[in-house]
N, C-alpha and C positions, 0 to 999 in steps of 0.2 A: 280056523285058528283060535286058540284059547286066549282069554284076556289075562294079562299080567298086571298085578297091582304093585306099585312101588312107591316108596317115600321119595319126595323131592327135597333136596336141601334148599335153604333159602336162596342160594346162588343159582342153582339149577331152575328153581321156580321163577326167579326174576328173568333169567335168560329165555325161558319158555313162555313168559307172560303173553306175548302177542298171540301165540297159538292157543293158549289156555283161554284167553279172552274171546278169541274167535269161536270156540266151542260154546262159551257162555252166551254170546250173542245169538248163535243159532238155537240153542236150547231154550232161551227165554224170548226169542222173537223180538229182540231189541234192534233198533236201527244201527247200522254199521257206523254211523256218525259219532257214536259214543266210544269207539274203539280206543283211540289214543288216550282219552281221559281215563278209561278203565284200566288200560295197561299201566299207566302211571300210578293209579290207586293200588292196584294189585302188587306192583313192585314195592310201594311204600309199606303195604301190609306185611310183606315178607320180612320186614325189620322189627315187627312187633315181638314183644316178650312171649315166649313159649310158642312161637310160630311153628306150625306143623302142616305139611301138605302131603297128600297122596294122590296118585294119578293111575288111571287104568289105561293100558295100551293093548291094542289088538295088532300085534306085530309092531310096526313103526307108527301106526295111526292112533292118535289120542281118542279114547273112548269115554273118559270121564275125569273129573277133577273135584277134589274137596280140599278145603283148607280152613284153618282157624287159628286162634291165638287167645291169650289171656284177655278177658274183658278189662277195660281200663277207663276210669272216669274222664280221661283227657280225650277220648275218642267220640266222634259225632254220634255213632250208633248207641253208645252207652248213655250219652246225654239225652238222646231221644227216648231210650228205654226208661230212664229215671223220670223224665217228664211224664211219660205215659202212665207209669205206675202211680205217680203223685196225683195226676189229674183224675185217675180212676179210683183213688183212695185204696190202692192195692199195695202200697208200700208197707207191708206188714213186717213184723219182726223176722219171719221166715224169709221174706223177699229181701230184706236188708242183708241177711246172711248170704243169699244167692248172689246179689249184685256185687258183693265184696269178694266173691271167689267163684267166678264162672269162666268157662271156655266159650268163646264166641265162635260158633260154627258159621263162619262168614259166608262161604259159598259151597254149594254142592250141585254139580251139573253133570249130566250124562248126555252124550250125543243123541239127537232125536231118534236115529235109526237103531240105537242100542237100549233105549229106555224100556223098562219092564223085564230086563233080563237078569236082575239081581246085582248089577254093578253098583248102583247107588247104595244099597244095603251094605255091600262089602266095603265100599269106600268109607262110609260112616263108621263101621266097626273098626277098621284099621286106623282111621284118624283118631277116634276117641280112645283107643287103647293107650295112646301116648299122652293124652291130656292129663296134667297133674291136678287140675281143679276138681272140686266136689260136684260141680253142676255144669251143665251145658245149656246154652240158649241159642235159638235161631229165629229167623223170621221168614215168612213165606206169604206170597200174595193170597188173599182170601179168595175162595171159590165157593159157589153155592153148594151147600150140603157136604163140603169138604170132598167134592167128587173129582179128585185127580190123584195121580199116582204119588205125588209128593206127600200129600196129607196122609194117604194110606200107609206109606212107608214110615213117616214120623210117628203115627199112632201105633203101628205095629212094633215100633222100638220103644214104646212107653212114654213118648213126649206128651205133655199135658199143657193145657192153656195157661199162659201167663197174662197175655193181653189179646183181645179179639177186636176186629174192626178198628185197628189202630192206624192212624195216619201220620206218616213221617212228614216233617216240615218240607215243603216243596214237592211233595208227591201226592197226587189226588187219589191214588189207589188205596184201598184198605188192606191192611196186613194183619196176620196172626203172629204173635210172638209165642213160641212154644219152648218148653224146657223140661229137663229131667235131672235126676241125680246121677252121678257117675260112681262106679263103672256101670257100663251097660249090663 
């Protein structure tokens, strides 16, 4: 059966949040104990300005999800980003322009059994077609030599380094923040 990509309205996204978060937990190998907290966060995210989400379905089965919204100084991720740029002396004139007008690609996940089949690329393309901002930013866990499918996908789409080995407050893992201009 072929995969169908469709946009989810904020209302539909919120209603499907438990199923979407279940896929996220499986794809990221997170403990199921975070489920309710993440469902609440994802539902809150669906109220953000310029919220957009797309999902991949194989028949009735969810195969992937991507969503994002306008970056905003009132959000925790934006505050962490600005702290990281300041701490690394990377808040250049160009980066000031970026952080004032970016789309935060908040989440992109494909079910483990469907990874590597082009679903992630299609989701990103469809999601970013609707983004009205001039830039897109995302973060991804660091891996040695960028040796995973996520890094390969982001690099093939032209994402460049914004911050590397960045640590968010309260998370011991290093992350990469990547970005690019829009449109793709």
